[in-house]
C-alpha positions in Angstrom: 82.5 98.1 64.4 86.1 97.2 63.4 89.2 99.3 63.9 88.5 102.3 61.7 91.9 104.0 61.4 95.5 103.5 62.5 98.6 105.5 62.2 102.4 105.4 63.0 104.0 108.7 63.7 107.2 110.3 64.9 106.2 113.5 66.8 103.8 115.2 64.3 105.3 113.4 61.3 103.0 110.6 59.9 105.1 107.7 58.8 102.3 105.3 57.8 98.6 105.2 58.1 95.6 103.1 57.1 91.8 103.9 57.1 88.9 101.6 56.2 86.6 104.4 55.3 86.8 108.2 54.6 86.4 110.8 57.3 88.1 113.7 59.0 89.7 111.6 61.8 93.3 112.0 60.3 93.0 115.7 61.0 91.9 115.1 64.6 94.7 112.6 65.0 97.2 115.3 64.0 95.7 117.5 66.7 96.1 114.8 69.3 99.8 114.2 68.2 100.5 117.9 68.7 99.3 117.7 72.3 100.9 114.4 73.4 103.9 114.5 75.7 107.3 114.5 73.8 109.9 111.8 74.5 107.9 110.1 77.2 106.5 106.5 77.1 102.7 106.6 77.6 99.6 104.6 77.0 96.4 106.7 76.8 92.8 106.4 75.5 90.8 109.5 74.6 87.0 109.3 74.1 85.4 111.7 71.7 81.8 111.6 70.9 81.1 107.9 70.0 84.7 107.1 69.3 87.9 106.2 71.1 91.5 107.2 70.1 94.0 104.7 71.7 97.6 106.0 71.8 100.8 104.2 72.7 104.0 106.2 72.7 107.4 104.4 72.7 110.5 106.3 73.8 113.9 104.7 73.8 116.2 106.6 76.1 119.3 106.3 73.8 121.6 109.0 72.5 121.5 110.0 68.9 125.1 108.7 68.5 123.8 105.2 69.0 121.8 105.3 65.8 122.9 102.8 63.1 125.5 103.7 60.5 122.8 104.3 57.9 122.0 107.6 59.7 124.2 110.3 58.3 125.9 113.0 60.3 123.6 115.6 58.7 120.5 113.7 59.9 121.9 113.5 63.4 122.6 117.2 63.3 119.0 117.8 62.1 117.7 115.9 65.1 119.8 118.0 67.4 118.6 121.2 65.8 115.0 120.1 66.4 115.7 119.7 70.1 116.0 115.9 69.9 119.3 115.2 71.6 117.9 111.6 72.1 115.9 109.4 69.9 112.5 110.9 69.3 109.5 108.9 70.4 107.3 106.9 68.1 103.5 107.0 68.5 101.0 104.4 67.5 97.3 105.3 67.4 94.1 103.5 66.4 90.6 104.8 66.3 87.6 102.6 67.1 84.0 103.1 68.2 83.4 103.4 71.9 82.1 99.8 72.2 85.3 98.2 70.8 87.2 96.2 73.4 89.9 98.5 74.7 92.3 95.7 75.6 92.1 94.4 72.0 92.9 97.9 70.7 96.1 98.0 72.8 97.0 94.5 71.8 96.8 95.7 68.2 99.0 98.7 69.0 101.5 96.6 70.7 101.6 94.1 67.8 102.1 96.8 65.1 104.7 98.6 67.2 106.8 95.4 67.4 106.3 94.8 63.6 107.3 98.4 62.8 110.4 98.4 64.9 111.5 95.0 63.6 111.0 96.1 60.0 112.5 99.6 60.0 114.7 99.8 63.1 116.4 103.2 63.4 115.3 104.4 60.0 112.1 105.5 61.6 113.9 108.2 63.6 115.0 110.1 60.4 112.4 109.1 57.8 110.3 111.8 56.0 106.5 112.1 56.0 104.7 108.9 54.8 108.1 107.3 54.0 106.9 103.9 55.2 103.3 104.3 54.1 103.3 102.3 50.8 104.7 99.2 52.5 103.5 99.4 56.1 100.0 100.5 55.3 99.4 97.0 54.0 100.6 95.6 57.3 98.3 98.0 59.2 95.3 96.9 57.0 95.9 93.2 57.5 96.4 93.5 61.3 93.3 95.8 61.6 91.3 93.1 59.9 92.9 90.4 62.0 92.3 92.0 65.4 88.8 93.1 64.5 87.6 89.7 63.3 89.5 87.7 66.0 87.8 89.7 68.8 84.7 87.5 68.9 86.4 84.2 68.3 88.4 81.7 70.3 91.5 82.9 68.4 91.4 86.1 70.4 92.4 84.0 73.5 95.4 82.9 71.5 96.3 86.5 70.8 96.2 87.4 74.4 98.4 84.6 75.3 101.1 85.7 72.8 101.2 89.4 73.7 101.7 90.8 77.2 98.5 92.0 78.9 97.9 95.8 78.7 97.9 97.3 82.1 97.6 100.8 83.6 96.1 102.5 80.6 94.4 105.7 81.5 91.2 107.0 79.8 90.7 110.7 79.4 88.1 112.7 77.5 89.6 114.3 74.5 88.2 117.6 75.6 91.0 117.7 78.2 93.5 117.5 75.3 92.0 120.0 72.8 90.9 123.5 73.4 87.4 124.6 72.5 88.6 126.3 69.4 90.2 123.0 68.2 87.1 120.8 68.8 85.4 119.4 65.8 82.9 116.7 65.0 84.2 113.4 63.9 82.8 112.6 60.4 82.9 109.0 59.5 81.6 108.0 56.1 79.1 105.2 57.1 78.5 104.2 53.5 78.2 100.9 51.7 82.0 100.4 51.9 81.9 100.3 55.7 78.9 97.9 55.7 80.7 95.6 53.2 83.7 95.7 55.5 81.6 94.7 58.5 80.1 91.8 56.5 83.7 90.7 55.5 84.8 90.7 59.1 81.7 88.8 60.2 82.5 86.2 57.4 86.1 85.9 58.6 84.9 85.3 62.2 82.5 82.6 61.0 85.2 81.0 59.0 87.5 80.9 62.0 84.8 79.3 64.1 84.2 76.6 61.5 87.9 75.8 61.4 88.1 75.5 65.1 85.0 73.2 65.1 86.4 70.9 62.5 89.7 70.8 64.4 88.0 69.8 67.6 85.9 67.3 65.8 88.9 65.6 64.2 90.7 65.5 67.5 87.7 63.9 69.2 87.4 61.3 66.4 91.0 60.4 66.7 90.8 60.1 70.5 87.7 57.9 70.1 89.5 55.6 67.7 92.5 55.3 70.0 90.3 54.4 72.9 88.5 51.7 70.8 91.9 50.3 69.7 93.1 50.1 73.3 90.0 48.3 74.4 90.3 45.8 71.6 94.0 45.3 72.3 93.3 44.5 76.0 90.4 42.1 75.0 92.6 40.3 72.5 95.2 39.6 75.3 92.5 38.5 77.8 90.5 36.4 75.2 93.5 34.6 73.7 94.0 36.3 70.4 92.9 38.8 67.7 89.7 36.8 67.0 88.8 36.7 70.8 88.3 32.8 70.8 88.0 32.5 74.6 85.3 35.2 74.8 83.2 34.1 71.8 83.1 30.3 72.4 
């Protein structure tokens, strides 16, 4: 199953999110956000039923005064009133099934965190709820599809080479995070939409494999022609010319 849901948040404020099917997992994600450590850089995975919530929190230990000029004094004062005398942390979460490659999930989170920071910079620290959703949800959707379809192809090796390997990620049961009163069953709408999406991802993976096969075939053909040309060139020198007169007489 592909990456089902992804979200970018500042504290409990959702800035952008994307889901490939309906369900109650956004509600559970809000519960998780309310329990995560504030202003501390962490990487965690929580298993819940048949699903995994992978979380990456980024905390820049910079004073509020270092925010860009676009941040107004009123916004800085608001951050201070909410007990953020430093830049608040940003949290990136994705939900997958329990069989999805955990390293791939964190590569996805690292990728979208870099894209998000490069796109919005310090605006993320004062933006309102879903302020980046209209634009960045499209990025989330494309990268969810990319990392889901690339997982079973040679292209995944290229992804791992481009992004630092994820290390030291702890896995905890979500029961340690939520109290009994807060527990709920994850409801994922396993309808025709999800099946069609799985077919689409399988098609993308097959297309990538075909592209790689043709690329290797063309390279092998070119190398073969170069070798034949070199053999002919050497023979033409040894045999006295292009028509090989010494060797054919």
